[in-house]
N, C-alpha and C positions, 0 to 999 in steps of 0.2 A: 505494499499499499504507500511504505511512506518514496521506492523509487519510483510509483506511478506519481504520484506527486512532484517529486525533481523532476520527472521528465516533463510534467506538465509546465511546473512553473518554468523552466528552464525556455520552452518552446515559445512560453505569452513571451519573455522578458527578449529572446530574437526576432520576435514578431514584431515587437516595440522597435529597438535600433534599428529596424528594417524601414520602419513607415512613419517615424519620429521628424526625422529630418526634412524629408520632401513632403509627409503627407500636412504637418505643421505648417509650413512657408506657402504649399497650395491654401491648405485652408482658410488663413490669415490673407493671402492676396484674394479671397474670392470674398471673403468676409468684408474687406477692407474697401472692397470694389461695390458690393451690395450696397451697405452700409452710409455710403457717399452720397448718395442717392436721395436727392429732397434738404431740405432744409434743419432736418433733424440731429442734433449733436448727439456727437459717438462715445464711446468711451471701450474700455478692454474689461472680454469676458476670458481669464485666464491671456490666449497671447493673438485670441479672435477681438475684431473692431467692429462690435456693436452697435444699435442703438439706443441710447440709453434707456429708453421706455423700454427696451427686452432686457437688460440683464437682471434687474429684480427677479423677473419669472425665472429667466433660466439658473440662475443663484439659487430661489426657490425651491425649482426641480433639484437640484443637485443635491440640497438637504435634503426635500422630503425622500430623495435615493437610499441616502446613504443614513437615515437618523437612525435606525434599529440597529444599526453596525457600528456607530460613529464613535463608541468608549473600545469596542472591539480594536475597532481600528488606530485609532490613537497610540493602543498600548504596542502594537504591529509596528506602527509606521515610527514610532519613536522608542521602540524596545523600552519601553514603561518612561524613558524620563521626562516625556509630561506629566507627570504624576510630581516631579518633585519641582520643574520648571513652577506648575498650580500652585505648592506648597509655599513655595520660598514668594512668590506674587502674594499669597496672601500675609507672611512674614512681614512682607513690606511695608502692606495696607496699615498693618498694625490694629486691628479693631479693637473698637471699646466700647461698651456697652452706654447704649442710648444712640448706636449710631443707625441711620437710614439709608440704606445703601440701594442705589439701582445698579442693578447688573445684568448689563443692556447684552445681549447674543449670547442671553446664559443657557440657552437652552435646556439639554440634559442635568444642569446642575451642580457641574463640578466645581464653579466657584463660590458659587455659594452655597453647599454642603460645607466646605471647609471653612467658609466663616463664620456659619454656626456652630460647627464641633469647633471651634478659636474662641468663640465667645464661650460657649461651654467649659471652658479648660479656667476661664478667668474668672475671678473673685469677682463679685456684686452686689457690696454691701448695703449698697444704696434701692437696688434692686431695680434698677433701671431698665425700661424696655424696649428692643433693636428689633430692627425691621428689616426686610430682603425683600423687594422687588425682581423675580426676576421676568426680565420682559426677551422675547423673540420674534423675528419676525416669521419667522413658520412654527405654525401650529404644532408639524408632526415632532419637532424637535423639542418643544414643551409637555408633549403627552408622555415621551418618555420620560420626562425630566419626573412631571408627578408621580408616574408610575414608582420609579428613583427612588422619590421621596418617600412614600407610600411603607415601601421595602426597609427603609433605614431607618425608620420612625422619625421620618424632620417633618412632620406636619403640624401644623397649630394646636394642634389643642394637647401632643406631646411636647412643646418647645418652652421651656420655662423661659418665662421674661424674654420671650423673642415673638415674632410674628411675619410669616411668609405669605409673598399673592404672587400669583401668574396671571401678565399679562401679554396677550400678543399684539406686538406695537414694531411699528419702523423707526430705527434710529434717526433715520433723519428726518421726524414729525413728528415729534410725542407727544405723546395725549397729556401730558405730566403738566401742571402746572409752575410755576416758576417758584425757584427755589424749593423745590417739593424734599431735597434729598444733600445729604451732608457726604455721601462716598457716590462716587459712581466709577464700574469697575469695564472694562470689554474686553473677554480673550479670544482670540484666537475670532475675532469677526471682523473690525470693521475694515479686513482690507478686502471683504466682498462686499463692503458699501460702493454705491455708485457716483456718488457725493459725497467725500470722507470728510469737508470741508463741513458740510451740510450737519453730522453724527458729530465734531467738534463742536461746533457751536450752538447742537441744542444742550449735549455735556454741559455745555456751562450756562445755562439757561436754567435749566434745572438743580444746578446746584445751586444752595444758599451759598454768601460770602463767606469764605472761610473754607468748604466743601474742596475735595479733593481728586480729582480724576489719575484714576490708572488703569495702562491698557499691556493687553501680555500680546506679542504678537510674534508668528515668525519676521526674520531678519534675514540682512546680509554679513557674513563669516568676514572678520576682518586680512582672514590669509590669503591669496588668491590660489595659492595650491588645494587647501582647507576647500577654501568654494566651488573648487573642478571635484572634487573628490562627490563633497556632497551633492553638487548638479546630478554626476554619474550616481549615485544612489535616489535619487531622486525622481529623475528621470526613467531611468533603468529598468527598477525594480519598486516603486510604489502604485503606479499604475497595475501592472502584471499580478499584485500583491493584492490589490483592491478587485480585482477581479476573480484571484482563489479564495477569496477572506469573503465577500462582501456583493460578488457578483455584478459589481460596477468601477468600470475601466475608464470609463471619461467622465465619473465625475471624480474620480481621485485625478487621471490628467488634467481638469483643469484647478483644483485644489495647489499640485505643486506648481500647474503654472502663474496662480495668482499670488505666487510668494514672494517668484522673481518681477513680479510688475510692481509690487508694494513700494511704495519710498524708503529712501537709504536712514540712516537714526537721523543722521544728523538735518537731514530733509523733512523729514515728519518733526522732529523738534518744533521746527521751526513752522511748519502748521500749527503745531498744538498752541505754538505761541501766539498766533495769528489768530486762532480762537478766542484771546485774551486770557489765558492764563499764564500764571507767572511762576517761577521758582521751577522752570522746567527742566530736566533731569533724563536721562534714559541710563539703563544699566543692561551689556549685554550678559547674556548668560550660554553656556555650553559654545565658546566661540564667537558668539555671537545669530548664533541656528535664531533664537530667540531673543528678543530685548524685551525689557519691562522700561513703560515713558508711566514718568511722574508729570504732574502739575496742579496748580491750586489756583481754583478764583479768589483772587486777594480782592 
């Protein structure tokens, strides 16, 4: 059985190598020509160029397809390291009792569950009540998260001095009032948004003065040789792995491409500052495979 799987995996990887260069170039050229017709603005969907009105639906379809296998694939693609990245992310946030957190693109709950567990391990002599709103544009991802929360016992009636709510919403036009939260997190989600500047502007709007914005996102390695090795793994292993474990080649091809299209660390830092945030900084993890970006609304 293992031998058969190995042959199947190598066959898929070989197919990927043969078709990536020519196929991606042809597809990008065709999509650029198609999307350029008319007056509508275009944007990127991985290495494709599409109309802005099309990207949201395409991203929605990707995460609808991968929702049930999302956590399994995260473990497989990162060899479990994503769990360490998320733990460090919460450590850097340093939740305190009384915090009102908006966890955007929070889907399956990985960040929010860590937030709640972190608070549960902190003394709370004043019995201050904390809250988290888990929000995602994709209801399928939220459904997976709510089911996980039930299995883990992280439901409102079982959380001491904490509450949790779930909200399907678009990060570019949030349904929340101004200054509703004092912390905002988004992990591995902002690169999938059509207008990153609008996401940052909305994050600034819903945070109260003194509130903190934090983003965990795939980024760019600082060493060229390591970046080359990482690219080989990303493009030649992850899509075949997605096919084998989740039955989804193209969805994981897009996810890899979307990482390469995301701004570099310094550029993204400037975008956060342009949205109005102060004391903006970033920290590279695993040589820059991912970065934690932080800023305050002052």
